[in-house]
C-alpha positions as CSV (number, residue, x, y, z in Angstrom):
1,K,109.5,188.5,7.6
2,G,107.1,187.0,9.5
3,F,104.4,186.9,7.4
4,V,106.4,185.7,4.3
5,D,107.8,183.4,6.7
6,E,104.1,182.0,7.9
7,I,103.0,181.9,4.2
8,F,106.3,180.2,3.2
9,K,105.5,177.5,5.6
10,L,102.6,176.9,5.2
11,T,102.8,176.4,1.4
12,S,104.8,174.1,-0.8
13,T,107.9,175.5,-3.0
14,D,105.1,175.4,-6.5
15,D,102.3,176.7,-4.6
16,P,100.8,179.8,-6.8
17,Q,99.5,181.2,-2.9
18,R,103.4,182.3,-1.9
19,A,103.3,184.7,-4.7
20,H,101.7,187.0,-1.7
21,G,104.9,186.3,0.2
22,Y,106.7,187.5,-3.1
23,A,105.4,190.7,-3.4
24,R,106.1,190.9,0.0
25,L,109.5,190.7,-0.5
26,G,109.1,192.7,-3.2
27,S,107.9,195.7,-0.9
28,A,110.3,195.6,2.2
29,A,112.9,195.6,-1.1
30,L,111.5,198.3,-2.5
31,W,110.9,200.9,0.1
32,Q,114.7,199.8,1.1
33,G,115.6,201.0,-2.3
34,E,117.0,197.6,-3.2
35,W,115.2,198.1,-6.5
36,E,117.4,194.8,-7.9
37,D,115.5,192.9,-4.8
38,A,112.3,194.1,-5.8
39,V,112.4,193.8,-9.8
40,R,113.4,190.1,-9.0
41,W,110.6,189.6,-5.9
42,F,108.1,191.3,-7.7
43,S,108.6,189.6,-11.3
44,E,107.9,185.9,-8.9
45,A,105.3,187.2,-8.3
46,V,104.0,188.2,-11.4
47,R,104.8,184.8,-12.6
48,R,103.1,182.8,-9.5
49,Y,99.8,185.3,-9.6
50,T,99.4,184.9,-13.3
51,S,100.2,181.0,-13.6
52,S,97.2,180.7,-10.7
53,G,94.6,182.6,-12.5
54,Q,94.7,186.1,-10.1
55,H,95.4,188.4,-13.3
56,R,94.5,192.0,-11.4
57,F,97.2,190.6,-8.8
58,A,99.7,190.0,-11.1
59,G,98.5,193.5,-12.5
60,Q,99.8,195.3,-9.6
61,A,102.7,193.2,-9.0
62,E,103.7,194.1,-12.5
63,R,102.9,197.8,-11.9
64,N,105.6,197.6,-8.4
65,V,108.0,196.2,-11.3
66,A,108.0,199.2,-13.2
67,L,108.2,201.4,-9.9
68,A,111.2,199.9,-9.0
69,Y,112.6,200.5,-12.5
70,T,111.4,204.6,-12.1
71,Y,112.8,204.3,-8.6
72,A,116.5,203.2,-10.6
73,G,116.1,205.6,-13.2
74,Q,115.9,202.8,-15.2
75,Y,112.8,205.1,-16.9
76,Q,113.0,203.0,-20.5
77,L,112.2,199.4,-18.3
78,A,109.6,201.2,-16.6
79,H,107.6,202.4,-19.1
80,V,107.5,198.9,-20.7
81,H,106.3,197.5,-17.1
82,Y,103.5,199.9,-16.8
83,Q,101.7,199.2,-20.2
84,I,101.9,195.6,-19.5
85,A,100.6,196.9,-16.3
86,L,98.2,198.9,-18.1
87,D,97.4,196.3,-20.8
88,T,96.4,193.6,-17.9
89,F,94.0,195.9,-16.6
90,A,92.3,196.2,-19.9
91,R,92.2,192.4,-20.2
92,Y,90.6,192.0,-16.5
93,P,88.9,195.8,-15.8
94,S,90.1,197.4,-13.1
95,K,89.2,200.8,-12.9
96,L,91.4,201.8,-9.5
97,D,94.0,200.0,-10.9
98,T,94.0,201.7,-14.0
99,A,94.3,205.2,-12.7
100,Q,96.9,205.0,-10.6
101,T,99.3,203.0,-13.4
102,Q,98.3,206.4,-14.9
103,L,99.3,208.3,-12.3
104,E,102.6,206.8,-11.8
105,I,103.4,207.3,-15.4
106,G,102.5,210.7,-15.3
107,V,105.1,210.8,-12.4
108,L,107.8,208.7,-14.7
109,Y,107.4,211.3,-17.4
110,W,108.1,214.0,-14.7
111,R,111.2,212.4,-13.3
112,Q,112.0,211.5,-17.3
113,Q,111.9,215.6,-18.2
114,N,113.8,216.9,-14.2
115,H,116.8,213.8,-14.0
C-alpha cells in the first residue's frame, strides 16, 4: 500500500502512470481473495494502460482480470478476458506473455472440468 500511496502522491488523478498503482492494488486484492476488488482495480489499470499506449501492460492487467474471475469460479468471464489478453499480445507481440496466458487458459479448462 505504501508504494501505491507514493505513486498517487506524485501523480495527478488523470495521470496514466497511476495504472501501475491500480495494478498493484489489484494484485493485493487478488492474493487476499477479494475477487471483485481485484477485477475493479485491474480493470482500471487496463483502461489507463490502454489510454496511454502501454499495450503490453494492458494485456498483463487484462490477464489478471481473467485470473481473478478464474479464482471466483466465473469461468465464462475468465475466458473472455483471457481471449482479450491473447488478442492484445497478438497485436503487440510478447511470446512470454502469450505463453503465460495460454498456460493460465489451460488451468482454467482444468478447473472447469474438476469443479
